[in-house]
Structures are given as C-alpha cells and as structure tokens.
N, C-alpha and C positions, 0 to 999 in steps of 0.2 A: 504494500500500500504506500502511496505517495505521502510523505510527511508534510503536515500542514506548515505553512509559513507563519512565522511569528508576526502578529499584528503590529503595524507601525506604531500605534499608540502605546503598546506595551514596551517596545524598544525605547521610545521617547521617555517614558517614565523611568526606565532603568538608567538611561543616560543622565537624566536630571539627578537621580540619586547618586550616581557615580561622581558627578560634578560636586555634589555636596560632601562626598566622602574623600575627595582629593586632599583638602587641607590636613585632616588628621592623619591620613595614611602617609603623606610625605613629610609630616612635621618632625617625626623622630629622627629620620635619616638626614634631614636638613640640618638639625641641631648637632648630630654626631660629628659632622665635619668641622663644627665650630667650637668644640669643647676646648681645644688648646688655646684658641684666640680669646674665648670668653674667660678662661682662667687668668690670662694676663690682664684683660680689661678690668676684671673685678678684683684683681690682686688676691687670688685665693689658690688653694692647692687643688691638684687633680682629684684627690679623694673627696673633697667637698663639691667640686664642680660636677662630678659624675652624677650627683643627685638631680641635676637638671634633666638627665636622661632616665635615671633609675626611678625618680619620683613619678615621672610621666608614665612609664611602663607599669609600675606597681599600681597606681591609681586606676589605670586602664583595666587591669585585671579585676580589681575590687569592684568596679562599676558594673561588670557583666551581670551579676544576679539582679541588680537594680533594674537593668534593662529588661530582663525576663519578666519581672513583675509589672513594669510600666506598660509593656506592649500588650499584656493581657488585659489591663485595666482601662487604658486610655486609647484614643485615636492615634494610630501610627504616624499619620502625617503631622499632627501637633507635636508628638514626641520628637520626631526627627528634626523638625524646624526649631523647636525649643532647645534641643541639645546642640544643634549647629550654632544657634545664637549664643549659647553659653560658651561654646568653643571659641567663637569669634571675639567675645568680650574678654575671655582669658588670654587670647592672642594679643589683643590690644594692650592689656595690662602687662603681659610679659615683655612686650616691646618697650613699655614705659618703666620697667623695673629700675629701681634706684640702687639696689645692692643685691648680693647673691642670695640672701635669705628671701627677699621678695620675689626674685625670679623663680626660685625653687617652688615657692607656694603657688604662684600663678601657673607654673608648669604642671603642678599636681591637679589643679582645676582643669587645665587643658586635657590632661590624660583621662580624668574622670568623664568629661564630656565626650571624648573620643570613645571611651569604653561603653557609653550609652548608645552612641550612634551606630557603630558597626553591627552589633547583633540586631538592632532594630531594622537596619537596612536589609540584612539577610532575611529576616522574617517577612518584611514587606515584599521582597522579590519572590519568595516562596508562595506567598498568597496570590500574587498576580500571574505567576508563571504557568501553573499546571504541570502535570507529569511530563508531557511531551517536550516542553520547552525549557525545563528547569536547568539542564546542563548548559544549554546555549546562553541563557540569561545569567547564570552564575559566572560564566567565563567573562561576560561583559563587566559584571560587578567586580570581578577579580583583577581588573586592569590596574588599579592603583597599587594592589598588593604585589603584582608582578614587577611593575616598573619603579616602585618606591626605592628599592636598594640601588637602582642605577641612576635615576634622574634626581632623587632627593639630594645626595651629596653634591652633585654638579650645580644645582640651584643654590644650595648653601654657599658653595665656593664662589660663585658669581656675585652673590649678594655681598659677601665679606670683601671681595676685591673692589667692587665698584660703588657700594653704598655703605651705610653704617650697619652695625650688628642688629639694630632695632628692626630692620626689614626682614630678618629671619622669621619674625612673627607677624609683622605688618603685611607680609606678602599673602597671608591667608585671607585678609579682609576683602579685597576686590572679588576674588573667586567665590568666597563664601556668601557675600552679599548678592551676587548675581544668582547663585544657586537658590538662596532664600526667596528671591523675587519669582523665579521660575516655579519653585515649589508652591508658592502661594496661589499662583494662577493656573498651574498645569496639573498638580498632583491631585488625585482623587482622595476621598477619605478612606482610611483603613480601620474598619470598625473593631473595637476591642473584643476579644474572645471570651473573657471572664471578668466581668466588672466587679465581682466579689473576691477576686484574688487578694491574698494577704502577703505582705512583705515579711520575709524571714530575717528581721533585723538582728536578733541575737547571733545567728549564724554568720551573717555578714561581718558584724563587729568582731567576733572571735577570730575568724579567718583573716580579716584585715589586720588585727592586732598581732596575730602570729607571724604573718609574713613581714609586716612592717618592723616589728621588734627584732626579728632575726637579721634582717638586712641592715637595719640601723646599728645593731650590735656588732656586726662584722666590720662595718666601716669605722667603728670606734676602737677596734682591737689593733694596737700598734705593736711594732717590733720591739719597742722599748717604752718605758714610762708606765703610767698608771692606766690599767685597763678595766677599772671597776665599772665605769659607765657601760662599756661594751658587754661585759659579763652580766651585769644587771639586766640589760635589755634582752639578752639571749635567754636568761632565766624566765623573764616575763613571757617571751615567746613560747618557751616550753610549757609553762603553766597554761597558757591560752590554748595550745593544741590539746592538752589533756582535758581541759574543761570542755572544749568543743567535742571531743570524742565521747565524753559522758553525755553531753547534751544531745548529740546525734543518736546515741544508743537509746535514749529515752524517747526522742521524737520519731524515731524509725523513718517511715516514708516521708514525713513532713520536714525532715532536716534538709538544709541547703544541699549538702552532699551526703546522701544517706550511706551508712556503713554497709548496707546490703550490696551496693555497687561493687565493693571489693571482693565479693564472693566470686565474681567473674574473673577468671585468670587473665583474659584479654584486657579487660578494663584496668586491672591492677598493674599489669605490665605496661600498658600504654600511659597510665597516670605517672608512673615513675620515669618512664622514658621521655615523656613530654617535658617534665621538670628538668631532667638532665640535658635534653635537646636545647631548651631555652637557655640554659646556663652555658653549654658548650659552644653554641652557635652565636648567641647574641653578645656575649662578653667580648670575643675577638672583634666583633663589628665596631665596638667602641674603641678598641685599641688600635686597629689598623690605621685610621687617618692620623692619629696622634703619633704613632710609630713613624709614619712617612714624613711627618713634619719635623719631629724632634730628632730622629736618627738620620733620616735621609736628607733633611734640610729642604723639603719641598714646600711650595706655597699651597694654599688651600685648594685652588683650582686644579693644580697638578695632582694633589692627593686624591681629589674626587675622581679625576679621570683614571687614576691607577686602580680604583675600585670597580671599574666597569667590567673587567674580565670575570670577577666573582659573580656579578649580577648576570652576565651573559651565560655563565655556567649554570646558574639556577634556572634560567629560561630554557636552556637546552634539555634539562631533565624533566621539566614540568609536564610536558606533553606525554611522556612515556611512563612516568612513575605510576599514574593511576591505572593504566592498562596492565602493567606488570604486576601490580598489587592484586588486581582482579584475577589474573591468570595463575600466579604462583603463591599468593599470600604475602603478608607484610614482612614476615620474618627475614627472608633472604634479600628482599629489597632494602630493608633497613640495615641489615648487617653489612651488605655490600656498600651502602651509602656511608655507613660509619667508617669502614676501612678507607674509602676514598677521601672522606673528610680528614681522617688522621694523616693520610699521605699529603693532603693539601694544607695541613697546618704544621706538621712536624718541622719542615724547613725553616719556619719563622722563628724557631728556637735557636737558629744559627745565623740567620740573615743579619747583615750589618750594613754600614754605610757604603761598603765597596761591592756589594752583591749586584750582579748584572740585572738591570731592570727587566729584561726579557724573561729571565728565570722567575722573578717575582710575579710577573703577569701570568706566566704559564701555571705556576703553583696556585695562584688565586683562581684561575679558571677551573683547575682540578677541584679546589675546595668548594667552589660554587656548585659544581656538578654533584659533589657529595652531599652538601647540606640541602640541596634542592630535592633530594630523595629521602629525607629523614622525616619531616613533620607530617606530610600528607598521608603516607601509609600508616603511621602511628595513630593519627586522628581517626582514620577510617576503621582501624582495628579495635578502637576503644568501644565501638557500638556492637560488636559481634557477640552474640549470646545474651544480649540484654532484652528484657521485656519492653514492649512498646511504651509503657508508662515511664520507664526508666531513661528513655532516650533524651528528653529535655534536661533531666538532672545530670546525665553524663555530659551533655553539651556544655552546661554551665561549669561543671567540674574541670573539664579539659581546657576550656578557655581560660579559667582562672589560673590553673597550675602552669599553663604555658607562659602566661604573662609574668607570673611570680618567678618562674625559672629564669626568664629573660632579665628581670630586674635583679635577681639574685646573682646572675652571671656578671652583669655590669658592676655590681657592688664588690663581689669577691675579687675579680681580676684587677679592678682599679685600686683596691686596697692592697693587694699583693705588690703591684707596681710601685705604689707610693711607699709602702713599708720597706721595699728593697732599696730605696734611695735614702733612707734615714741615715744620717751621719756620713754620707758620701758626697764627694764633689760632683757638681753638675757637668760632668764630662760626657762626651758622646759614648764612650765605652761603658760607663756606669749606667747611663740611660738605656743603652742597648741591652745590657745585662738585665735590667729591671723588666723590660718588655719581654725578654726571653723567659723570665720566670713566670710572667703572666700567660704566655702562650703554652708553656709546659703544663701549667695548672689546667688550662683549657683542654689539653690533650688527655690528661688524666681523667677528667669528667667524661670526655668523649669515649674513652676506652671503657669506662664503667658502664656506659650505656649499652654495651654489648650484652650485659647480664639480663636486663629486662627484655631486650630484643629477642633473646632466645625463647621467650615464652609467647611470642606473637604467633599469628596464624601461619601454618605451613600447609598450603594446598597441594604441594608436590607429594607429600607423604600420604595425603588422602587419596590422590590419584593413583599412586603406586599400589595402595591397598586394594582399591577398586579393581585395578587391572589384575592383580594377583588373585582376587576373589573370583573374577570372571574366568580366569584361566583354570582355576581349581575346579570350578563347577563344570567346565567343559571336559 
C-alpha cells in the first residue's frame, strides 16, 4: 500500500516547534566554547565556572517530571509558549549578569525552562503525528539535537570574536520571539489528558537534593585544604537517596521513579549505563574546547571548528544505530560503540601542544562515531519488558538520570583538572598534564560502562536458539 503523505499543516506545526526548540538545544554547546573566556572575564576558577554548564544541565534534568505533570494538566500550547518565554527572560538576565554567582543562577533558570520545553515538544508531536508519520516527524524535531554539537560551538566562537560575551545569551531573543509570534497565531490547542493529575513534589525535591548535593560536594573536594563542606554535602546527598528509597517503597506505583522498574534487568542496566554515558561523554565535551585553547593556544573560532569532526562522526552513526539495534539488540551495538569511544578518547591522555592537528581531527571523528552509538540503543532498551503503564515512568527516569550523569561528568572532570593544578605553575606542560588526568578519568567511567552493557538485549542469541530449535525439530 502506498504510504500517505504527511499533511503540510502538520509539517508546518513541527517546524514552528523546532524553531522554538532551537535556542535551548544550542545554548549549552554555545556556552561550552566560552567557558575559558568567561573564566577570565569574571576572574574566577575553572571549577567555579563549570557550574555555568553543570547548573544548566542539572536543572534541565530536574525539570523533566514537572513537564510530565504540566502536559497532563494544562494546554500544551500554553505550556510550550510559557516555558519558551521563561527561557527567553532567563537568557536576557544571563546576558545582563553582573558577576559569576548571578550568571550561574540565571543559567539554572534557563536549564529548568529548557527541561520543561523539550519533553512537552515531544508529547505534542506524538499527539499530532499518528503511527504512520511518527518516525518522519520525530526526525524533523531531532534536527537541533543532531546539529547542536556542530553548529553551537561555531556560533559561540563567532559571537566571542566579533561581539561581547553578552550575545551568547542575547542571540536567543530574536529567534525565540519570532517562534512565540508564530506559535500564537499558527499552533492549535493541545488539550490536557488528565486535568486531575497531581505533582509528585516530595519525589522531585528528594531526587533534586540528591543529585545537587552530590555534584556540589564533588566540586568542593580539593586536593589539599579543608574538605568539610564537600563531605557534608555528599552526606546530605546520601541521606536524601535513602529517604527517597523509603518513600518510593511506601508509595509503590505512585512514586516518581517506582522501585518496581528495577525488577526489569533491561531497565536497571540501561539506568546505570545512561548515568555513566552522560558522565563519560558529556564531561570531555566541556574539556575539549578549553584543552584546545589552553594547551594548543587556539582562539575560540578555531577551537569550535576543531570540534566539527566529532559532530560529523555522531551524524555518521545516527542513521544506522537504530537499524542495528532492531536487528541484533542493544548489547553488541553499545559494546562496540564503547570500544570505539575508548579508542577515540585514549589518545587525548597523551596529546600535547606538538601533536599533529590531522591526528587530533581523525581521533575526534572516531570518538564521534563511538558516542553516536551509545545513548540511542540504551534508551531504546530501557523500555523492553516493561508494562504499558510503566513506560511514562521509565521515560521520566531515563531523562532525569541522563541529564544528572551529564552534569555529574562536567563537575567531576572539571574538579579533577582544577585539583591537578593546585600548587603548580601555570605552564603548558602542567596544564596539559591536568587535562590528561581528566581524560583518563573519563576513560575509566567509559570502561565501567561495559558492565551494565553486558546485561542489555542480545537478539543474536535469541536467533541462534530459534535456529537450533528448528533444526532439532527437523
């Protein structure tokens, strides 16, 4: 049968939604390239400045369950427009920040708004797509996700070279305002599905406190000196996760992340793997541009251009990863991708100011191919074996843990690099060695990811058993 064409009106709605999603999707990668320059402008350390990225990512993850509640209770159009408005206001305030503390606070608001927008967008697309067109429309919506790692750093580099740093955030305003106008006139209403839905505030607070305290505690642990603040924060994080476990056990299915989900081998493995994936892949994303600027002596534009091979590698694998996962299962796709990621990261533990640029670009391409095949199969495998009622809960859990892992990775690696420089001269060799320590740490977490990956789906084993069974019966 001939497949029906997607109505033009539906495509138009999706394109308007994509336009609204562009600012938050590009914002984190735009800022990554500027961390080094912003550290100097605000006269602060790298370990403090990384909170401009970490705070954004962490609040993005915490906002996800709020989005699930809002989209059930209120009109999707109003939610999306309101959250985009909050993001634009936060962008304006970020660009007007007067010190590092105010910038971090406004970035946290930015991340929270982005965390509300993206799941709402996905829900709206699913509602208008229908089963036949869902894949095609999701590929349209995924445009900012695909091109963010490539285009974001270049935009950030151009802004820093030609205008002031304030435009790293002001650049969101014209795009966002145009999107808001189009949404007001062109988007239909998206009726709520459950106006009686209740927000699980205790669960959100406990999980947010857990992740926030752990990450804050890590950034406060120094190689020398008094670590009491960091230890105290980590203890609070431990207490919070214990309290949440007791709370989830009593609430059963009503918990934000029900403990019953972890009875599924696939979900448990995916949950752990997603945390490690966020840590192992996102942490180096923060280090690369600073490594290029501090060790290689590159300007921001050139640093951004050097990141293109990694983005190109991610694009190369995106089209085949889904097909391979459907065919052979997530286990061998993820294991292969982990090995490729290790191959594409290991050389950075030895690269210095004299390394041939072509070698660095080739290794970044390899790394991009590797990390492009990690997240999608793990996310897909997390739903296998779950009941239909558990799928929304698993979706919230995986989104939260992925973002927490990413924030955790940025905090851990930046802390290791900063601690490695304590008491040492700011020489190129010492700075290079500090980054080497960060990359080695990333490699360790990437290697640990192999353990949960071994418990993901293996369809080859199922096929071999079915073939053996048919041969025996014959």
